Structures are given as structure tokens and as C-alpha cells.
Backbone bond lengths (Angstrom), bond angles and torsions (degrees), N, CA, C in turn:
res aa  C-N    CA-C-N  psi(-1)  N-CA   C-N-CA  omega(-1)  CA-C   N-CA-C  phi
1 M - - - 1.450 - - 1.530 108.79 -
2 V 1.325 116.68 145.50 1.462 121.94 -178.55 1.528 109.38 -122.97
3 N 1.315 115.76 134.45 1.464 122.05 172.36 1.516 108.45 -109.80
4 L 1.301 116.72 148.64 1.460 121.94 175.02 1.520 108.55 -105.07
5 R 1.331 116.49 147.67 1.461 120.89 174.79 1.518 108.56 -149.93
6 I 1.324 116.09 162.38 1.457 122.44 176.38 1.521 107.78 -94.70
7 D 1.321 116.97 123.77 1.465 122.05 175.95 1.527 107.34 -81.85
8 G 1.324 116.37 104.74 1.458 121.95 -177.46 1.516 113.93 -59.50
9 G 1.336 117.76 -25.14 1.457 121.54 178.16 1.519 113.13 -72.26
10 R 1.318 116.76 -23.93 1.471 121.35 179.51 1.527 112.78 -97.69
11 C 1.322 116.62 -18.33 1.469 121.43 -174.05 1.524 110.60 -91.19
12 P 1.363 119.49 121.53 1.467 121.67 -174.03 1.525 119.29 -72.78
13 P 1.238 131.14 -25.01 1.461 139.55 -20.36 1.534 112.17 -85.85
14 C 1.312 115.97 114.56 1.473 121.25 -179.01 1.526 111.90 -84.71
15 L 1.337 116.67 -19.97 1.471 124.65 178.35 1.526 113.96 66.64
16 R 1.330 117.15 20.49 1.473 119.44 176.63 1.523 111.03 -63.43
17 C 1.318 116.74 -30.97 1.468 119.89 178.74 1.528 110.50 -64.30
18 L 1.327 116.82 -36.95 1.464 120.18 177.75 1.523 110.98 -74.62
19 A 1.333 116.69 -40.06 1.464 120.83 -179.43 1.528 111.68 -65.56
20 A 1.326 116.64 -32.26 1.465 121.32 -178.60 1.526 112.18 -80.92
21 I 1.307 116.54 -2.91 1.463 121.87 -173.89 1.527 108.68 48.75
22 A 1.328 114.39 52.58 1.457 121.44 -176.35 1.520 112.56 -71.55
23 C 1.324 117.42 -16.94 1.462 119.91 -179.17 1.524 110.00 -117.35
24 L 1.310 115.15 113.22 1.460 120.20 179.95 1.520 112.44 -75.85
25 K 1.330 117.00 -15.20 1.467 121.98 -179.80 1.524 112.29 -92.29
26 G 1.336 117.42 -6.64 1.462 120.70 -178.53 1.515 113.57 72.84
27 A 1.333 116.43 26.81 1.466 120.43 -177.55 1.523 113.28 -81.52
28 L 1.333 118.28 -19.04 1.467 121.24 176.79 1.523 108.64 -84.15
29 V 1.332 115.55 120.33 1.460 120.38 -175.65 1.520 109.26 -136.40
30 Q 1.326 116.48 134.23 1.461 119.79 171.91 1.520 106.59 -99.10
31 E 1.340 115.84 113.11 1.457 120.62 -174.86 1.524 112.91 -76.50
32 R 1.353 116.67 -34.88 1.468 121.49 179.21 1.514 108.85 -140.86
33 A 1.324 116.46 144.83 1.466 121.25 178.29 1.522 110.10 -58.55
34 G 1.330 116.15 138.30 1.458 121.46 178.00 1.514 114.86 83.50
35 T 1.327 117.48 3.67 1.462 120.76 178.74 1.528 109.38 -114.31
36 P 1.329 116.80 155.20 1.467 119.13 177.12 1.526 110.92 -63.07
37 P 1.317 116.99 149.13 1.459 119.14 174.39 1.526 110.06 -67.27
38 V 1.302 115.70 161.25 1.459 121.51 175.96 1.525 107.76 -122.10
39 L 1.313 115.49 159.53 1.459 121.24 175.69 1.521 108.22 -99.87
40 D 1.306 116.38 121.46 1.459 122.02 177.39 1.530 107.51 -76.24
41 P 1.338 117.86 111.69 1.467 119.83 -175.75 1.527 113.60 -64.64
42 D 1.323 117.45 -22.86 1.464 119.92 178.54 1.525 112.17 -74.16
43 R 1.333 116.73 -22.03 1.466 120.93 -179.84 1.524 112.98 -104.04
44 C 1.323 117.56 -24.95 1.464 122.11 -174.96 1.527 110.48 -69.14
45 S 1.331 115.64 126.15 1.466 120.75 177.97 1.524 111.77 -94.26
46 G 1.352 116.53 -7.44 1.462 120.12 -179.07 1.514 113.62 79.74
47 C 1.333 117.87 17.72 1.470 121.17 -176.00 1.529 112.66 -67.22
48 G 1.348 117.41 -29.25 1.456 120.71 177.53 1.516 115.80 86.67
49 F 1.337 119.43 4.71 1.470 121.22 179.10 1.523 112.02 -60.48
50 C 1.319 117.75 -27.77 1.464 120.98 -178.02 1.529 111.94 -70.47
51 G 1.312 118.22 -28.07 1.466 121.75 -178.15 1.517 113.97 -57.43
52 P 1.336 119.03 -55.55 1.461 120.40 179.90 1.528 113.68 -65.45
53 A 1.328 118.15 -21.03 1.469 121.03 179.44 1.520 111.86 -75.41
54 C 1.328 117.09 -14.00 1.465 121.00 -177.38 1.530 110.53 -96.76
55 P 1.348 117.72 114.57 1.464 120.13 -179.70 1.529 113.52 -75.26
56 H 1.326 117.04 -4.55 1.465 121.43 -177.22 1.531 112.66 -108.66
57 D 1.329 117.01 6.75 1.472 122.47 -178.18 1.521 111.67 52.55
58 A 1.333 116.33 41.11 1.462 120.69 -177.85 1.524 113.17 -86.69
59 V 1.329 117.55 -11.86 1.460 119.99 176.75 1.520 107.24 -87.69
60 V 1.321 115.66 116.65 1.459 120.34 -176.51 1.525 110.21 -120.76
61 E 1.322 114.62 152.31 1.460 121.58 177.80 1.517 109.35 -98.60
62 E 1.324 115.54 139.22 1.459 121.29 174.64 1.520 107.93 -124.72
63 E 1.309 115.93 129.29 1.458 119.33 176.33 1.518 108.81 -76.63
64 V 1.317 115.70 134.79 1.455 121.62 178.60 1.519 107.17 -110.95
65 P 1.344 116.75 123.20 1.458 118.17 179.68 1.526 110.89 -64.48
66 V 1.312 115.12 138.31 1.456 120.86 177.92 1.517 107.64 -97.73
67 H 1.316 115.30 122.22 1.465 120.50 179.76 1.521 109.14 -96.06
68 A 1.310 115.34 130.49 1.468 119.92 -179.24 1.504 111.53 -84.83
């Protein structure tokens, strides 16, 4: 399983991902002005549309171990 997250070290935050409406589920949220957006895990489907919308490659994938 893969989770997506915003790498705050790479995100300036320019908010192009929000302006491009890169997330159809509304999972990209800026909680406070001047901070990078975050991905709401309850809304994120993992589709990855937000990745190409980011010119700073700040959307990163993390593998999540699956426990049986």
C-alpha cells in the first residue's frame, strides 16, 4: 500500500497544487496561511493527480507495510 504526503522541505508553498484543482476529492488542504498544504488521509484516494501539479516534486509516496 502507498500513502502520499507533502514534503514540507520541498514545498515553498506556492499553492499551485490547490490552484490547479489537482485533487478531485478535496484532500489537499492548507490549514494555515503561509504553510504547505497537507493531504487529508481520510479523503485521499491515492490517485496521484496532485504529484504532477507540483513543480517542486513535493508530493512523495511512502510505502506502508501491510500487516496480515
